[in-house]
NUNU-38443 format. One record per atom (N, C-alpha, C): residue in three letters; x, y, z. Coordinates in steps of 0.1 Angstrom, whole numbers, padded with zeros to 4 digits, always signed. Atoms other than C-alpha are relative to their C-alpha. Layout:
# residues N
ALAXYZ ...
This chain:
# residues 273
MET+0014+0001-0003 MET+0474+0477-0935 MET-0003-0014+0007 LYS+0001+0013-0006 LYS+0477+0440-0927 LYS+0004+0001+0015 PHE-0006-0001-0014 PHE+0498+0449-0896 PHE-0010+0008+0009 ILE+0009-0008-0008 ILE+0472+0475-0885 ILE-0012-0009+0004 ARG+0011+0009-0003 ARG+0444+0449-0887 ARG+0003-0010+0011 MET-0005+0010-0010 MET+0464+0424-0867 MET+0000+0007+0014 PHE-0001-0008-0013 PHE+0471+0451-0840 PHE-0013+0003+0006 MET+0013-0003-0005 MET+0435+0461-0838 MET-0007-0013+0006 THR+0006+0012-0005 THR+0424+0425-0834 THR+0005-0004+0013 ALA-0007+0004-0012 ALA+0449+0418-0807 ALA-0005+0010+0011 LEU+0005-0009-0010 LEU+0438+0450-0789 LEU-0014-0003+0005 PHE+0014+0003-0003 PHE+0402+0440-0791 PHE-0001-0012+0010 VAL-0001+0012-0008 VAL+0410+0406-0776 VAL+0004+0003+0014 VAL-0005-0004-0014 VAL+0429+0422-0747 VAL-0011+0007+0007 ILE+0011-0008-0007 ILE+0400+0446-0740 ILE-0011-0010+0005 LEU+0011+0010-0004 LEU+0375+0417-0739 LEU+0005-0008+0012 LEU-0005+0008-0011 LEU+0398+0397-0717 LEU+0000+0008+0013 GLY+0000-0008-0012 GLY+0402+0426-0693 GLY-0014+0002+0006 VAL+0014-0001-0005 VAL+0364+0431-0691 VAL-0004-0012+0007 PHE+0004+0013-0005 PHE+0359+0394-0684 PHE+0006-0002+0014 MET-0007+0002-0013 MET+0385+0393-0656 MET-0005+0009+0011 SER+0005-0010-0009 SER+0372+0424-0640 SER-0014-0004+0006 THR+0013+0005-0004 THR+0337+0410-0639 THR+0001-0012+0010 THR-0002+0012-0009 THR+0349+0377-0623 THR+0005+0004+0013 ILE-0006-0004-0013 ILE+0369+0394-0596 ILE-0010+0007+0009 ASN+0011-0007-0007 ASN+0340+0417-0586 ASN-0010-0009+0006 THR+0010+0009-0004 THR+0316+0389-0584 THR+0005-0008+0012 SER-0006+0008-0011 SER+0340+0368-0562 SER+0001+0008+0012 PHE-0002-0008-0012 PHE+0346+0397-0539 PHE-0013+0002+0007 TRP+0013-0002-0007 TRP+0309+0404-0533 TRP-0005-0013+0006 GLN+0004+0013-0006 GLN+0303+0367-0527 GLN+0007-0002+0013 GLN-0008+0002-0012 GLN+0331+0366-0502 GLN-0005+0010+0011 GLU+0005-0010-0010 GLU+0318+0398-0485 GLU-0013-0004+0006 SER+0013+0004-0005 SER+0284+0383-0483 SER+0002-0011+0010 VAL-0003+0011-0010 VAL+0298+0351-0466 VAL+0005+0006+0013 VAL-0006-0006-0012 VAL+0319+0372-0442 VAL-0011+0007+0008 SER+0010-0007-0007 SER+0290+0394-0434 SER-0010-0009+0007 THR+0009+0009-0006 THR+0268+0364-0427 THR+0006-0006+0012 ILE-0007+0006-0012 ILE+0294+0348-0404 ILE+0001+0009+0011 TYR-0002-0010-0011 TYR+0301+0380-0385 TYR-0011+0010+0001 GLU+0011-0009+0000 GLU+0267+0395-0387 GLU-0003+0004+0015 LYS+0003-0005-0013 LYS+0260+0416-0356 LYS-0014-0004+0005 PRO+0014+0004-0004 PRO+0231+0402-0335 PRO-0009+0012+0002 THR+0011-0010-0002 THR+0199+0422-0337 THR-0007-0003+0013 VAL+0008+0002-0012 VAL+0175+0426-0308 VAL-0008-0013-0001 GLU+0008+0012+0002 GLU+0153+0399-0323 GLU+0008-0012+0001 ASN-0008+0011-0001 ASN+0182+0376-0326 ASN+0004-0003+0014 LYS-0003+0001-0014 LYS+0192+0382-0290 LYS-0012-0007+0008 GLU+0012+0005-0007 GLU+0156+0375-0278 GLU-0001-0015-0003 LYS+0001+0014+0004 LYS+0155+0343-0298 LYS+0010-0009+0006 GLN-0010+0008-0006 GLN+0188+0331-0285 GLN-0003-0002+0015 TYR+0004+0001-0014 TYR+0176+0338-0249 TYR-0011-0010+0002 GLU+0011+0010-0001 GLU+0144+0319-0255 GLU+0005-0014-0002 ASP-0005+0013+0003 ASP+0163+0290-0270 ASP+0008-0005+0013 LYS-0008+0004-0012 LYS+0186+0290-0239 LYS-0010-0005+0011 LEU+0009+0004-0011 LEU+0156+0289-0215 LEU-0007-0013-0003 ILE+0006+0013+0003 ILE+0140+0260-0234 ILE+0010-0011+0003 ASP-0010+0010-0003 ASP+0173+0241-0232 ASP+0001-0003+0015 GLU-0001+0001-0014 GLU+0175+0248-0195 GLU-0012-0007+0006 ASP+0012+0006-0005 ASP+0139+0238-0189 ASP+0000-0015-0003 ASN-0001+0014+0004 ASN+0144+0206-0208 ASN+0010-0008+0009 SER-0010+0006-0009 SER+0175+0199-0187 SER-0006-0003+0013 GLU+0006+0001-0013 GLU+0155+0205-0155 GLU-0010-0011+0000 ASN+0011+0011+0001 ASN+0126+0183-0166 ASN+0006-0014-0001 SER-0006+0013+0001 SER+0150+0156-0175 SER+0005-0005+0014 GLY-0005+0004-0014 GLY+0164+0157-0139 GLY-0012-0004+0008 ILE+0012+0003-0007 ILE+0128+0157-0125 ILE-0005-0014-0004 ASP+0004+0013+0004 ASP+0119+0127-0146 ASP+0009-0011+0006 HIS-0009+0009-0005 HIS+0150+0110-0134 HIS-0003-0003+0015 ILE+0003+0001-0014 ILE+0141+0117-0098 ILE-0013-0008+0002 ASP+0013+0007-0001 ASP+0105+0105-0103 ASP+0002-0015-0003 ASN-0003+0014+0003 ASN+0118+0073-0119 ASN+0006-0007+0011 ASP-0007+0006-0012 ASP+0141+0067-0090 ASP-0009-0003+0011 LEU+0009+0001-0011 LEU+0113+0073-0065 LEU-0010-0012-0003 ASN+0009+0011+0004 ASN+0089+0049-0084 ASN+0007-0013+0002 GLU-0007+0012-0002 GLU+0116+0023-0085 GLU+0001-0004+0014 GLU-0002+0002-0014 GLU+0122+0027-0048 GLU-0013-0005+0006 ILE+0013+0005-0005 ILE+0085+0024-0040 ILE-0004-0014-0005 ASN+0003+0013+0005 ASN+0080-0005-0063 ASN+0008-0011+0006 SER-0009+0010-0006 SER+0110-0023-0047 SER-0003-0002+0015 THR+0003+0001-0014 THR+0096-0017-0012 THR-0009-0012+0002 GLU+0008+0012-0002 GLU+0083-0051+0001 GLU-0007+0001+0014 PHE+0008+0000-0013 PHE+0056-0055+0028 PHE+0006-0012+0008 ILE-0006+0010-0009 ILE+0072-0073+0057 ILE-0010-0006+0010 PRO+0010+0006-0010 PRO+0049-0097+0076 PRO+0006+0000+0014 ILE-0004+0000-0014 ILE+0051-0095+0114 ILE-0008-0010+0008 PHE+0007+0010-0009 PHE+0042-0122+0139 PHE+0008+0000+0013 THR-0007-0002-0012 THR+0053-0111+0174 THR-0010+0000+0012 TYR+0008-0002-0012 TYR+0041-0112+0210 TYR+0010+0006+0011 GLU-0008-0007-0010 GLU+0053-0092+0240 GLU-0009+0004+0012 ASP+0008-0005-0011 ASP+0043-0079+0274 ASP-0007+0013-0004 LEU+0008-0012+0004 LEU+0017-0051+0273 LEU+0009+0012+0000 PRO-0007-0013+0000 PRO+0035-0019+0262 PRO-0008+0010+0008 ARG+0006-0011-0008 ARG+0028+0012+0284 ARG-0012+0006-0007 GLU+0011-0007+0007 GLU+0007+0028+0257 GLU-0012-0008-0001 ILE+0012+0009+0001 ILE-0015-0003+0254 ILE-0006-0001+0014 ILE+0005+0001-0014 ILE-0019-0005+0292 ILE-0009+0013+0002 ASN+0008-0012-0002 ASN-0031+0031+0292 ASN-0012+0000-0009 LYS+0011+0001+0009 LYS-0054+0024+0263 LYS-0011-0009+0005 ILE+0010+0010-0004 ILE-0072-0006+0278 ILE-0004+0002+0015 HIS+0003-0002-0014 HIS-0072+0005+0315 HIS-0014+0007+0001 ASP+0014-0005-0002 ASP-0108+0010+0326 ASP-0008+0000-0013 ALA+0007+0002+0013 ALA-0119+0000+0291 ALA-0002-0015-0001 SER+0002+0014+0001 SER-0115-0036+0281 SER+0006-0008+0012 TRP-0005+0006-0013 TRP-0095-0043+0313 TRP-0004+0009+0012 LYS+0004-0007-0012 LYS-0108-0033+0347 LYS+0006-0006+0013 GLU-0007+0005-0013 GLU-0095-0037+0383 GLU-0006-0013+0004 GLU+0007+0012-0004 GLU-0121-0064+0389 GLU+0002-0012-0009 ALA-0002+0011+0009 ALA-0110-0085+0360 ALA+0007-0012+0007 PRO-0006+0012-0007 PRO-0100-0121+0369 PRO+0015-0002-0003 ILE-0014+0002+0002 ILE-0065-0117+0355 ILE+0006+0014+0000 GLY-0007-0013+0000 GLY-0039-0089+0359 GLY+0006+0003-0014 LEU-0006-0004+0012 LEU-0023-0069+0332 LEU+0013-0008-0003 GLU-0012+0007+0002 GLU+0009-0089+0337 GLU-0003-0014-0006 ASP+0003+0013+0005 ASP-0010-0120+0326 ASP-0004+0001-0015 LEU+0004-0002+0014 LEU-0017-0106+0291 LEU+0012+0003-0009 SER-0011-0003+0010 SER+0004-0104+0260 SER-0006+0008-0012 TYR+0004-0008+0011 TYR+0002-0080+0231 TYR+0006-0006-0013 LEU-0004+0007+0013 LEU+0003-0096+0196 LEU-0001+0010-0012 THR+0001-0007+0013 THR+0011-0080+0163 THR+0001-0011-0011 VAL+0000+0010+0011 VAL+0002-0103+0133 VAL-0004+0006-0013 THR+0003-0004+0013 THR-0001-0099+0096 THR-0011-0009-0006 TYR+0011+0008+0006 TYR-0032-0110+0077 TYR-0004+0005-0014 TRP+0005-0004+0013 TRP-0048-0108+0043 TRP-0015+0004+0001 ASP+0013-0005-0001 ASP-0079-0086+0041 ASP-0009-0005-0012 PHE+0009+0004+0010 PHE-0110-0091+0019 PHE+0003+0005-0014 TYR-0004-0006+0013 TYR-0093-0071-0009 TYR+0013-0006-0004 GLU-0013+0007+0003 GLU-0063-0095-0009 GLU+0012+0009+0002 GLU-0011-0009-0004 GLU-0041-0068+0007 GLU+0005-0004+0013 GLN-0006+0004-0013 GLN-0017-0075+0035 GLN-0002+0012+0010 GLN+0002-0010-0010 GLN-0025-0057+0068 GLN+0007-0005+0013 HIS-0005+0003-0013 HIS-0010-0056+0103 HIS-0011+0001+0010 GLY+0010-0001-0010 GLY-0034-0064+0131 GLY+0005-0002+0014 GLU-0004+0002-0014 GLU-0033-0065+0169 GLU-0010-0007+0008 LEU+0008+0008-0009 LEU-0046-0088+0195 LEU+0006+0001+0014 ILE-0005+0003-0014 ILE-0044-0092+0233 ILE-0006-0013+0005 VAL+0004+0013-0005 VAL-0045-0127+0247 VAL+0007-0003+0013 HIS-0007+0005-0012 HIS-0035-0146+0278 HIS+0014-0004-0004 ARG-0014+0002+0004 ARG+0003-0148+0279 ARG+0003-0015-0002 ARG-0003+0014+0002 ARG+0001-0186+0281 ARG-0004-0006-0013 VAL+0003+0004+0013 VAL-0014-0189+0247 VAL+0005+0009-0011 ALA-0005-0010+0009 ALA+0004-0160+0231 ALA+0008-0006-0012 GLU-0008+0006+0010 GLU+0029-0181+0212 GLU-0008-0008-0010 GLU+0008+0008+0009 GLU+0004-0205+0198 GLU-0010+0008-0009 VAL+0009-0008+0008 VAL-0020-0178+0187 VAL+0008+0007-0011 VAL-0008-0005+0010 VAL+0008-0162+0168 VAL+0003-0010-0011 GLU-0002+0011+0010 GLU+0015-0195+0151 GLU-0013-0003-0008 ILE+0013+0002+0007 ILE-0022-0199+0143 ILE-0002+0010-0011 PHE+0002-0011+0010 PHE-0024-0165+0125 PHE+0011+0000-0010 GLU-0011+0001+0011 GLU+0009-0172+0107 GLU-0005-0011-0010 GLU+0006+0011+0009 GLU-0008-0204+0093 GLU-0011+0006-0008 LEU+0011-0006+0008 LEU-0039-0184+0083 LEU+0006+0010-0010 TYR-0006-0009+0010 TYR-0016-0158+0066 TYR+0006-0008-0011 GLU-0006+0008+0010 GLU+0002-0185+0047 GLU-0010-0006-0010 VAL+0010+0005+0009 VAL-0030-0199+0033 VAL-0009+0011-0005 ARG+0008-0012+0005 ARG-0044-0164+0027 ARG-0014+0000+0005 PHE+0013+0000-0006 PHE-0074-0169+0049 PHE-0004+0015+0002 PRO+0003-0014-0001 PRO-0092-0135+0046 PRO-0007+0004+0013 ILE+0005-0006-0012 ILE-0099-0114+0077 ILE-0004+0015-0003 ALA+0004-0014+0004 ALA-0119-0082+0074 ALA+0008+0011+0007 LYS-0008-0009-0008 LYS-0101-0063+0102 LYS+0004-0006+0013 MET-0005+0006-0013 MET-0082-0069+0134 MET+0005+0012+0009 ARG-0003-0011-0008 ARG-0083-0041+0160 ARG-0004-0004+0015 LEU+0003+0002-0014 LEU-0084-0040+0198 LEU-0015+0004+0002 VAL+0014-0004-0002 VAL-0120-0039+0211 VAL-0001+0014+0006 ASP+0000-0013-0006 ASP-0110-0007+0228 ASP-0003+0011-0011 GLU+0003-0009+0011 GLU-0114+0010+0194 GLU-0015+0002-0001 TYR+0014-0001+0000 TYR-0151+0004+0199 TYR-0006+0002+0014 ASP+0003-0003-0014 ASP-0152+0016+0236 ASP-0003-0013+0007 ALA+0001+0013-0006 ALA-0148-0021+0246 ALA-0014-0005-0001 ASP+0014+0005+0003 ASP-0183-0028+0232 ASP+0000-0011-0010 ASP+0000+0012+0008 ASP-0186-0063+0219 ASP-0009+0001-0012 GLU+0009-0001+0011 GLU-0216-0056+0198 GLU+0004+0009-0011 LEU-0005-0009+0010 LEU-0201-0026+0181 LEU+0011-0006-0008 SER-0011+0007+0007 SER-0170-0046+0173 SER-0005-0010-0010 MET+0006+0010+0009 MET-0191-0074+0158 MET-0006+0007-0012 GLU+0006-0007+0011 GLU-0211-0050+0137 GLU+0009+0006-0010 ASP-0010-0005+0009 ASP-0179-0037+0122 ASP+0008-0011-0006 ASN-0007+0011+0005 ASN-0168-0072+0114 ASN+0014-0001+0005 ASN-0014-0001-0006 ASN-0138-0069+0137 ASN+0003-0013+0007 THR-0006+0012-0007 THR-0116-0098+0148 THR+0007+0005+0013 TYR-0007-0004-0012 TYR-0105-0095+0184 TYR+0000-0011+0010 ALA-0001+0011-0010 ALA-0097-0115+0216 ALA-0004+0005+0013 PHE+0003-0003-0014 PHE-0094-0100+0251 PHE-0010+0011+0001 CYS+0009-0010-0004 CYS-0123-0081+0266 CYS-0007-0005+0013 TYR+0007+0004-0013 TYR-0134-0083+0303 TYR-0015+0003-0001 ARG+0014-0002+0001 ARG-0171-0089+0301 ARG-0007-0013+0004 VAL+0008+0012-0003 VAL-0198-0114+0311 VAL-0007-0005-0012 ILE+0007+0005+0011 ILE-0216-0137+0288 ILE-0014+0005+0001 ALA+0014-0006+0000 ALA-0249-0121+0277 ALA-0010-0008+0006 GLY+0011+0007-0007 GLY-0278-0130+0299 GLY+0004-0008+0012 THR-0005+0008-0011 THR-0256-0145+0326 THR+0009+0009+0009 GLN-0010-0006-0009 GLN-0232-0135+0354 GLN+0013-0006-0002 ARG-0012+0007+0002 ARG-0205-0157+0341 ARG+0010+0008-0009 ILE-0010-0007+0008 ILE-0173-0142+0328 ILE+0003-0007-0012 SER-0003+0006+0013 SER-0167-0148+0292 SER+0015-0004-0001 LYS-0013+0004+0003 LYS-0136-0166+0280 LYS+0009+0012-0005 HIS-0007-0012+0004 HIS-0127-0133+0264 HIS+0006+0008+0012 GLY-0005-0007-0012 GLY-0123-0119+0299 GLY+0012-0006+0006 TYR-0013+0007-0004 TYR-0094-0143+0304 TYR+0010+0001-0011 GLY-0009-0001+0012 GLY-0078-0136+0270 GLY+0001-0014-0006 LEU-0001+0014+0005 LEU-0087-0172+0260 LEU-0011-0003-0010 ALA+0010+0002+0010 ALA-0112-0166+0233 ALA+0003+0010-0012 ILE-0002-0009+0011 ILE-0110-0151+0198 ILE-0012-0001-0010 ASP+0011+0000+0009 ASP-0138-0140+0175 ASP+0005+0004-0014 ILE-0005-0003+0014 ILE-0131-0140+0137 ILE-0011+0002-0010 ASN+0010-0003+0010 ASN-0152-0123+0110 ASN-0014-0002+0004 PRO+0013+0003-0006 PRO-0184-0121+0130 PRO-0012+0001-0010 ILE+0011-0001+0010 ILE-0206-0110+0100 ILE+0000-0013-0008 GLN+0000+0012+0008 GLN-0195-0140+0079 GLN-0002-0013+0009 ASN+0001+0011-0009 ASN-0197-0162+0110 ASN-0008+0004+0012 PRO+0008-0006-0010 PRO-0226-0150+0131 PRO-0003-0009+0012 TYR+0005+0007-0012 TYR-0239-0160+0165 TYR-0015-0003-0003 VAL+0014+0004+0003 VAL-0272-0179+0160 VAL-0006-0008+0011 ARG+0008+0007-0011 ARG-0297-0188+0187 ARG-0015+0002-0004 GLY+0014-0001+0005 GLY-0332-0195+0173 GLY-0001+0010-0011 GLU+0002-0011+0010 GLU-0343-0163+0155 GLU+0010+0011+0003 THR-0010-0010-0003 THR-0315-0143+0171 THR+0012-0001-0008 ILE-0012+0000+0008 ILE-0287-0134+0147 ILE+0008+0012+0004 ILE-0009-0011-0004 ILE-0258-0113+0160 ILE+0014-0003-0007 PRO+0006-0013+0003 PRO-0246-0092+0142 PRO-0011-0002-0010 SER+0011+0002+0009 SER-0277-0086+0122 SER+0004-0002-0015 ALA-0005+0001+0013 ALA-0256-0083+0090 ALA+0004-0015-0003 GLY-0004+0014+0002 GLY-0247-0120+0095 GLY-0012-0009-0005 ARG+0011+0008+0003 ARG-0282-0131+0086 ARG+0001-0007-0014 GLU-0001+0006+0013 GLU-0273-0137+0050 GLU+0011-0011-0001 TYR-0010+0010-0001 TYR-0246-0161+0062 TYR-0004-0012+0009 ILE+0005+0012-0009 ILE-0267-0185+0083 ILE+0000-0013-0008 ASP-0001+0012+0009 ASP-0267-0209+0053 ASP+0015-0003+0000 ARG-0015+0003-0001 ARG-0234-0226+0061 ARG+0004-0010-0011 ILE-0003+0008+0012 ILE-0236-0247+0029 ILE+0006+0008-0011 ASN-0004-0009+0011 ASN-0231-0218+0006 ASN+0013+0008+0005 ILE-0013-0005-0005 ILE-0194-0211+0014 ILE+0005+0012-0007 ARG-0005-0012+0005 ARG-0182-0176+0009 ARG+0012+0005+0007 LYS-0013-0005-0006 LYS-0151-0155+0016 LYS-0001+0003+0015 GLY-0001-0003-0015 GLY-0142-0153+0053 GLY-0008-0009+0009 MET+0008+0009-0008 MET-0165-0180+0064 MET+0009-0012+0006 ILE-0007+0011-0007 ILE-0153-0207+0089 ILE-0009-0012-0001 THR+0008+0012+0001 THR-0165-0243+0083 THR+0007-0011+0007 LYS-0006+0011-0007 LYS-0159-0275+0102 LYS+0010-0007-0010 GLY-0010+0007+0008 GLY-0127-0291+0089 GLY+0008+0008-0009 ASP-0008-0009+0009 ASP-0114-0261+0070 ASP+0013+0003+0006 LEU-0013-0004-0005 LEU-0079-0246+0074 LEU+0000+0008+0013 CYS+0001-0008-0012 CYS-0090-0221+0100 CYS-0004-0008+0012 TYR+0005+0010-0011 TYR-0109-0247+0120 TYR+0012-0009+0005 HIS-0011+0009-0004 HIS-0079-0270+0119 HIS+0011+0007+0008 ALA-0011-0007-0006 ALA-0054-0243+0129 ALA-0003+0002+0015 PHE+0004-0001-0014 PHE-0073-0238+0162 PHE-0002-0013+0007 THR+0004+0012-0007 THR-0087-0272+0170 THR+0012-0009+0002 SER-0012+0008-0001 SER-0053-0289+0164 SER+0008+0004+0012 ARG-0007-0005-0012 ARG-0040-0269+0193 ARG-0009+0001+0013 GLY+0008+0001-0012 GLY-0068-0277+0217 GLY-0011+0010+0002 TRP+0010-0011-0001 TRP-0092-0248+0210 TRP-0014-0007-0005 THR+0014+0004+0003 THR-0130-0253+0208 THR-0007+0010-0009 TRP+0007-0009+0009 TRP-0151-0239+0180 TRP-0015+0001+0004 GLY+0014-0002-0004 GLY-0185-0224+0188 GLY-0009-0005-0011 GLY+0008+0006+0010 GLY-0198-0238+0155 GLY-0003-0014+0002 ASP+0002+0014-0003 ASP-0196-0272+0170 ASP-0010-0002+0011 TRP+0010+0001-0010 TRP-0220-0264+0198 TRP-0013-0003-0005 LYS+0014+0003+0005 LYS-0255-0277+0196 LYS-0008+0012+0000 THR+0007-0013+0000 THR-0270-0244+0207 THR+0006+0008+0012 PRO+0001-0008+0012 PRO-0263-0216+0204 PRO+0012-0004-0010 LYS-0011+0001+0009 LYS-0241-0217+0173 LYS+0007+0013-0001 ASP-0008-0012+0000 ASP-0213-0192+0176 ASP+0011-0002-0010 TYR-0009+0004+0010 TYR-0196-0196+0143 TYR+0013+0009+0000 HIS-0012-0008+0001 HIS-0170-0168+0148 HIS+0009-0002+0012 HIS-0006+0001-0013 HIS-0159-0180+0183 HIS+0009-0012+0001 PHE-0009+0010-0004 PHE-0129-0200+0193 PHE+0004+0003+0015 GLU-0005-0002-0014 GLU-0119-0206+0230 GLU+0008-0012+0004 LYS-0008+0011-0005 LYS-0095-0226+0250 LYS+0000+0000+0015 VAL+0000+0002-0014 VAL-0094-0240+0285 VAL+0015-0003+0004 ILE-0014+0003-0005 ILE-0060-0239+0304 ILE-0001-0003+0015 ASP+0000+0004-0014 ASP-0051-0253+0338 ASP+0003+0012+0009 
């Protein structure tokens, strides 16, 4: 009996051990199958669509990154671009001759086209921006006029604009009303038959509004009326002894503001042999 009890106990232990091992193996198998099925799961339609969308997003981000790079390069190029001042004079180019012929220059003018020079100069405008301007002057003063405007540029003397008077149909009054700085224009002095110094390329008008022509109650241009008080100095005005005045007079030019009457505050002229 004792032997039978021992045998039954051993058999019971074996059965329990077998059940335990079977349960453990099955659980491990299903876990492995779950992992394998997860790794090698066949893509569904939804998964394919999501993968395609993710790819498009990645490509779009890549393209945008390239565009940003291009934009940055362009901005750096623009920011690194420097404005180059120009101060030159030359014989009248063909296109300028065509432009002024029968306009600011006429056959009856006291000087020929060969006596004139075309100037390109850089100046600071009233908004503290650099601009390229153009002038036509007598060839014998071309070099010194370039030097004058280079001095004005260096001290940042403001000039409203600088265009050939031909942009205004060679009309002096229209040019003044637009506050334009110019030099050559074949014309007579108002109210006389005498040819103006402008007709020889030996006169320059600068900022006519801030520096008007004053003769009694006559103010030209009319917008210059608020600048007839020459004590209240404002941007673009010329005063006796200032840098603009000195740049011209030190080279033998006369300022209209020094005349007893009329007062022509925008006008500089020079006499040559």
